[in-house]
C-alpha positions in Angstrom: 102.8 98.6 65.8 104.9 100.1 68.5 105.0 99.1 72.1 106.6 101.4 74.6 106.5 102.9 78.1 107.3 106.5 78.9 107.5 108.2 82.3 106.4 111.8 82.6 108.2 113.8 85.4 106.2 116.7 86.8 107.7 119.3 89.2 105.9 121.6 91.5 107.6 124.2 93.7 106.4 125.1 97.2 108.8 127.7 98.6 112.2 126.3 98.0 111.1 122.6 98.0 110.9 120.8 94.7 108.6 117.8 94.6 108.7 115.3 91.7 106.5 112.5 90.8 106.6 109.9 88.0 103.6 109.3 85.8 103.7 105.9 83.9 102.0 105.4 80.5 102.3 102.0 78.8 101.3 102.3 75.1 100.7 99.7 72.5 99.7 100.4 68.9 99.3 103.6 66.8 100.8 106.8 68.2 98.1 108.8 66.5 94.6 108.7 68.1 91.6 108.2 65.9 88.0 109.3 66.1 85.4 106.5 65.7 81.8 106.1 66.6 81.8 104.3 70.0 78.6 102.8 71.6 77.8 103.5 75.2 77.6 100.7 77.7 78.9 99.2 81.0 81.0 96.1 81.6 80.9 94.6 85.2 83.5 91.9 85.5 83.6 89.6 88.6 87.3 89.8 89.3 89.1 86.6 88.4 90.5 85.7 84.9 88.7 87.9 82.3 85.9 86.4 80.3 87.0 86.6 76.7 83.4 86.8 75.3 82.6 89.7 77.5 85.9 91.5 76.8 85.3 91.0 73.1 81.9 92.7 73.5 83.7 95.5 75.3 86.2 96.1 72.5 83.7 95.9 69.7 81.9 98.9 71.1 85.0 101.0 70.6 84.5 100.7 66.9 88.3 100.3 66.2 89.2 103.3 68.4 91.6 103.8 71.3 91.4 101.8 74.5 92.5 103.3 77.8 93.1 101.2 81.0 93.5 103.1 84.3 94.8 101.6 87.5 96.6 102.6 90.8 99.2 99.9 90.7 100.6 97.4 88.2 101.7 98.1 84.7 100.7 97.0 81.2 99.1 93.6 81.9 96.1 94.4 79.7 97.9 95.9 76.7 98.6 92.9 74.5 95.5 91.1 75.6 93.2 93.9 74.5 95.3 95.0 71.5 95.8 91.6 69.8 94.7 88.8 72.1 91.0 88.8 71.3 91.0 89.4 67.5 89.1 92.7 67.6 91.0 95.5 65.8 91.6 98.6 67.9 93.8 101.6 67.1 95.8 101.5 70.4 95.8 100.5 74.1 97.2 102.7 76.7 97.5 101.7 80.4 98.0 104.6 82.9 99.1 104.0 86.5 97.6 106.8 88.6 98.8 106.2 92.2 98.3 109.6 93.8 96.0 112.6 93.8 98.8 114.7 92.1 99.0 112.1 89.3 95.2 112.2 89.0 95.4 115.9 88.3 98.0 115.5 85.5 96.7 117.2 82.3 98.3 114.5 80.2 96.3 111.9 82.0 93.2 113.8 81.3 94.0 114.3 77.6 94.8 110.6 77.1 91.7 109.4 78.9 89.4 111.8 76.9 90.8 110.4 73.6 89.5 107.0 74.5 86.7 105.2 72.7 86.5 102.7 75.6 87.7 102.9 79.2 88.6 100.0 81.5 89.4 100.2 85.2 91.6 97.3 86.3 91.6 95.5 89.6 93.5 96.7 92.7 92.4 98.5 95.8 89.2 100.5 95.4 90.1 102.8 98.3 93.0 104.0 96.3 90.7 104.7 93.4 88.3 106.7 95.5 91.0 108.4 97.6 93.3 109.3 94.7 90.8 110.0 91.9 87.7 111.6 93.5 87.2 115.3 92.5 90.3 115.3 90.2 90.9 115.5 86.5 90.6 111.7 86.3 87.1 112.1 87.9 86.3 114.8 85.3 87.6 112.6 82.4 85.4 109.7 83.4 82.4 112.0 83.7 83.1 113.4 80.2 83.5 110.0 78.7 80.3 108.6 80.1 78.0 111.7 79.7 79.4 113.5 76.6 81.5 111.2 74.5 79.1 108.2 75.4 81.6 105.4 75.4 81.6 102.0 77.1 83.2 101.9 80.6 84.2 98.7 82.3 85.8 97.5 85.4 86.9 94.3 87.1 87.2 93.5 90.8 88.0 96.9 92.4 87.3 98.5 89.0 83.8 97.1 89.2 83.3 98.1 92.8 83.6 101.8 92.0 81.0 102.0 89.2 77.8 102.2 91.2 76.5 105.4 92.6 77.3 104.0 96.1 80.8 102.5 96.5 82.0 100.1 99.1 85.4 101.8 99.5 87.2 99.3 101.7 89.0 102.2 103.4 89.6 100.1 106.5 90.2 96.8 104.8 87.7 94.2 103.6 84.7 93.3 105.7 83.2 89.8 106.0 79.5 89.0 105.6 79.1 88.0 109.2 80.7 91.2 110.5 78.5 93.4 108.3 75.3 91.5 109.1 76.0 91.5 112.8 76.6 95.2 112.7 75.9 97.2 109.5 77.9 100.1 111.0 81.0 97.9 111.6 84.1 100.1 111.1 85.0 98.3 108.0 81.7 99.0 106.3 82.8 102.2 104.6 80.5 103.6 101.9 81.0 106.5 99.5 78.2 108.3 97.8 78.3 110.5 94.7 81.6 109.3 93.2 80.5 108.3 89.7 77.1 108.9 88.1 76.6 106.2 85.4 73.3 105.7 83.7 71.5 102.5 84.9 73.6 102.3 88.1 71.8 105.0 90.1 71.1 104.2 93.7 73.1 101.0 93.2 76.1 99.3 94.8 78.1 96.6 93.1 80.2 93.8 94.6 82.7 91.5 92.9 84.3 88.1 93.7 80.7 87.4 94.9 81.1 83.7 95.4 84.5 83.9 97.1 84.4 82.3 100.5 86.0 84.6 103.1 87.7 83.9 106.4 84.4 83.7 108.2 83.3 80.8 105.9 80.7 82.8 104.0 80.7 84.4 100.6 80.0 88.1 99.9 76.2 88.1 99.6 75.6 89.0 103.3 77.9 92.0 103.3 76.4 93.3 100.0 72.9 93.2 101.5 74.2 95.1 104.6 75.6 97.8 102.2 72.1 98.1 100.7 70.5 98.3 104.1 72.8 101.3 104.9 71.8 102.9 101.6 68.1 102.7 102.6 68.7 103.9 106.1 71.4 106.6 105.6 70.3 108.1 102.3 66.7 107.0 102.0 67.4 105.3 98.7 65.4 102.5 97.1 68.6 100.4 97.1 69.7 98.1 94.3 72.7 95.9 94.0 74.5 93.8 91.3 76.7 91.0 92.6 79.0 89.2 90.1 80.7 85.9 90.7 84.3 85.4 89.8 84.9 84.5 86.1 81.5 86.1 85.3 80.7 89.4 83.6 77.6 91.5 83.1 77.5 93.6 79.9 74.9 96.4 79.8 74.1 98.0 76.5 72.9 101.5 75.7 69.3 100.5 76.5 70.0 99.1 79.9 69.8 95.4 78.9 72.3 93.4 80.9 73.7 90.2 79.4 75.5 87.7 81.6 78.7 86.0 80.2 80.2 83.0 81.9 80.6 79.2 81.7 77.3 77.4 82.5 79.2 74.4 83.7 80.5 76.4 86.7 79.2 78.8 89.3 79.2 81.7 86.9 76.2 83.6 88.3 75.2 87.3 88.5 72.7 88.6 91.0 70.4 91.6 90.5 69.0 92.6 93.9 66.3 95.2 94.7 65.1 96.4 98.1 62.4 98.7 96.7 60.8 100.9 99.3 61.1 98.3 102.0 63.1 99.8 104.8 65.1 97.5 107.2 63.3 96.9 110.5 66.6 97.1 112.4 69.6 98.8 110.9 71.6 100.6 113.7 75.1 100.7 115.1 75.9 97.7 117.3 72.9 95.6 116.5 72.4 92.7 114.1 70.6 93.6 110.9 67.0 92.6 110.4 65.4 93.2 107.0 62.5 90.8 106.8 59.2 92.1 105.6 57.6 88.7 106.0 60.6 87.1 104.3 60.0 89.3 101.2 62.5 92.1 101.8 64.7 91.7 98.7 63.7 90.6 95.2 66.6 88.9 93.5 67.0 87.7 89.9 69.8 85.1 89.6 71.3 84.5 86.2 73.7 81.8 85.1 76.1 83.1 82.4 76.9 81.5 79.1 79.4 82.2 76.3 76.7 83.9 74.2 75.4 86.2 77.0 71.9 85.2 76.0 70.5 85.3 79.6 69.5 88.8 80.4 68.1 91.3 82.9 66.6 94.7 82.1 68.2 97.5 84.2 65.9 100.0 82.6 62.9 98.7 84.6 64.2 96.1 87.0 61.3 93.9 86.3 62.1 91.8 83.2 64.7 89.1 82.8 65.3 86.0 80.7 67.0 82.7 81.5 67.3 83.4 85.2 65.3 82.6 88.4 63.5 85.0 90.8 64.3 84.6 94.5 63.5 86.5 97.6 66.0 87.1 100.4 65.6 88.4 103.9 67.8 89.0 107.0 66.7 88.0 110.5 68.9 89.1 113.4 72.1 89.1 111.3 71.4 85.9 109.3 70.8 86.1 105.5 68.2 83.6 104.2 66.4 82.9 101.0 62.6 82.3 101.4 61.7 78.7 100.8 65.3 77.5 100.6 68.2 76.6 102.8 72.0 76.9 103.1 74.2 73.9 102.5 77.8 74.0 103.9 80.5 71.5 103.2 83.5 71.0 105.5 86.3 69.2 103.6 89.1 67.7 105.6 92.1 65.4 105.1 91.1 61.9 106.1 94.3 61.2 108.0 95.2 64.5 109.7 91.7 66.0 109.8 93.2 69.3 108.8 91.0 71.5 106.6 91.6 71.3 102.9 91.7 74.6 101.0 91.0 74.8 97.3 88.8 71.7 97.0 86.1 72.0 94.4 82.6 71.1 95.6 79.9 70.5 93.0 76.3 70.3 94.1 73.7 69.0 91.6 71.8 72.0 90.2 73.7 74.6 92.1 77.1 74.8 90.4 80.4 74.6 92.1 82.1 76.3 95.1 85.7 76.2 96.4 86.7 75.6 100.0 88.5 78.4 101.9 91.4 78.0 104.2 89.1 76.5 106.9 87.9 73.9 104.5 84.4 75.4 104.1 82.3 75.8 100.9 78.8 77.1 101.0 75.7 77.0 98.8 72.8 79.4 99.5 69.2 79.2 98.2 69.1 75.4 98.1 65.6 74.2 97.7 64.2 71.1 99.5 65.2 67.9 97.7 65.4 64.3 98.9 68.5 63.4 96.9 71.0 66.0 95.8 74.2 64.5 94.4 77.5 66.1 95.3 81.2 65.6 94.4 84.3 66.9 96.0 87.7 67.0 94.2 91.2 68.2 95.0 94.3 67.5 93.1 96.4 65.0 95.0 93.4 63.4 96.6 90.9 60.7 95.7 87.5 62.4 94.8 84.5 61.7 97.0 80.9 61.8 96.0 77.5 61.2 97.7 74.1 62.7 98.2 72.4 64.9 100.7 68.8 65.5 101.7 67.6 69.0 102.3 64.3 68.9 104.2 63.4 71.8 106.5 66.7 73.2 107.8 70.2 74.1 106.8 72.6 71.2 106.1 76.2 70.8 107.1 78.1 68.0 105.4 81.5 66.7 106.5 83.7 65.2 103.7 87.0 63.4 104.2 89.5 63.3 101.3 92.3 60.8 101.2 95.7 61.3 99.4 96.0 59.8 96.0 98.7 57.1 95.8 100.2 59.0 92.8 101.2 61.9 95.0 103.6 59.8 97.1 107.2 60.6 96.1 109.1 57.5 95.4 112.0 56.2 93.3 109.7 53.2 92.7 106.1 53.3 91.5 103.3 52.5 93.9 102.7 49.3 92.0 106.4 48.3 92.8 105.7 48.7 96.4 102.2 47.3 96.7 99.8 45.3 94.6 96.2 44.6 95.6 94.0 42.1 93.8 91.2 41.6 92.9 89.9 45.1 93.2 87.0 45.6 93.2 86.2 42.4 95.0 83.4 40.8 97.0 85.2 41.4 100.2 88.5 39.4 100.0 91.7 41.0 98.8 95.3 39.7 98.3 98.2 42.0 99.0 101.7 41.8 97.6 104.2 44.2 99.0 108.0 44.6 99.1 109.4 41.7 101.0 112.2 42.1 103.5 110.8 45.4 104.9 108.6 46.2 107.8 105.1 47.2 106.7 102.3 48.8 108.8 99.0 48.3 107.0 95.9 50.3 108.0 92.3 50.1 106.7 89.9 53.0 106.9 86.2 53.3 106.0 84.8 56.1 103.9 84.2 58.2 107.0 87.9 58.1 108.0 87.5 55.6 110.9 90.3 53.1 111.2 88.9 49.6 111.1 92.1 47.5 111.5 95.9 47.7 111.5 98.4 45.0 110.7 102.2 45.2 111.4 104.4 42.8 109.4 108.1 42.4 110.3 110.9 42.2 107.8 111.3 38.5 108.0 107.8 37.8 106.7 107.0 37.0 103.1 105.4 40.3 102.1 102.1 38.5 101.2 98.7 38.7 102.8 96.0 36.5 101.6 92.3 37.2 102.1 92.3 40.5 103.8 88.6 40.5 104.5 86.2 43.4 104.5 82.6 42.3 105.3 80.5 45.3 104.2 80.1 46.7 100.7 81.4 50.2 100.1 84.6 52.2 99.7 87.7 51.7 101.8 91.2 53.1 101.9 94.2 51.0 102.5 97.4 52.7 103.7 100.7 50.9 103.8 103.8 52.5 105.4 106.8 50.8 103.9 110.4 51.7 103.1 109.9 55.1 104.7 107.0 55.9 102.3 103.3 55.9 102.5 101.3 54.1 99.8 97.6 54.4 99.5 95.1 52.3 97.7 91.4 52.7 97.2 89.5 49.4 97.8 86.0 48.7 96.6 83.8 46.0 98.0 80.8 45.1 95.8 
């Protein structure tokens, strides 16, 4: 095996000016290409860490041949992973960085790509892909590989976003769901038509990072629906969409059967959305989108992935699926809803500062997990009425919180306060050296031992973050409190500021 990079310098002359550009190829494996019998297919990856099961499926379809990865930035991040990291023998892996239209018209790029038995498009900026590659030799090579050589083509993140007939190009930067729903012609809703023509992805737009909460506090479902509304309005399409959550992948075989790979313990869903011939009632510049049709505008098949990819949807007829759930979505005056279900939003804050906590994991019974954004928000759509849905909120460095919510006949907003874990307090001494609480749990009376000879400020908070009492002990006192009494059963937090440090303890009253 040989691993090497080479840079091709190409010169063009315009009058007396010489222009040079560098073309980077990163190659791992055999230097001689092989001819095998690849199998056609499509891999749609949601954009975070690659799913090994789905990528194994991708490689196996190359039949031991040559793998090519194309991208507009980066280098050889996929080479070793695809060549030897998954245990599937391949002849070689070549990554090509194509960061200009001139590079996309390089004959060596075309020749390398057309030797591939499988093609993967890495993540990046999809506008660069459309802007640099459309109507170039790269474009021709992809068309040849899909329609004549019949190989499997895959993409992740931006690489997924360009595989449908309609592409959200992000020419003016990313758009939030609220922006797109409030105005489907928002200047950041930029759509390209007729870039690629891949079987089973006709009249279809994809979206990746589907469950990522954006700066408006919502995930990407709303903007995806707005894209589809534009397809129906501008091009009279019967629009379809595939949305793929992060860490999830959809593998479509030569017959159009899509398999969903993911971890069933997490929010690894894929969504197959069809608008049929139902035109939006209101889809115009400057007005909120309405696409209702008596709350039946969009038919959606939602599938939870698993390692075997055994839950499926048939892209050949868009009617049959296995292991998923049918839903109906609609939009009324810029608000996306699911018929017969509701939206549950969690706002997670620091119990002391009341600042939002980003990166907290929220698990809702029966609906997987979501992660809070920088405003502390995590959202679950399509929650059906239920009297007692358990939830848990976790964040490293904080005590976890759990509880239950009732969903009746309206959307629910749940505020959760997390409190710092005592183990996160930096100290030359351990927390137990500074403070001991016993018995814990108790029936309501606690004894406290703390470092004598110091001033201690002791605060007690309830589970909602309300301060119940505060004690201040001077340095000449013994450092012992007997029978700190809490009358009601439940969870409390004890905070002791001592020796310039803050020590926290969770107290449980039976």
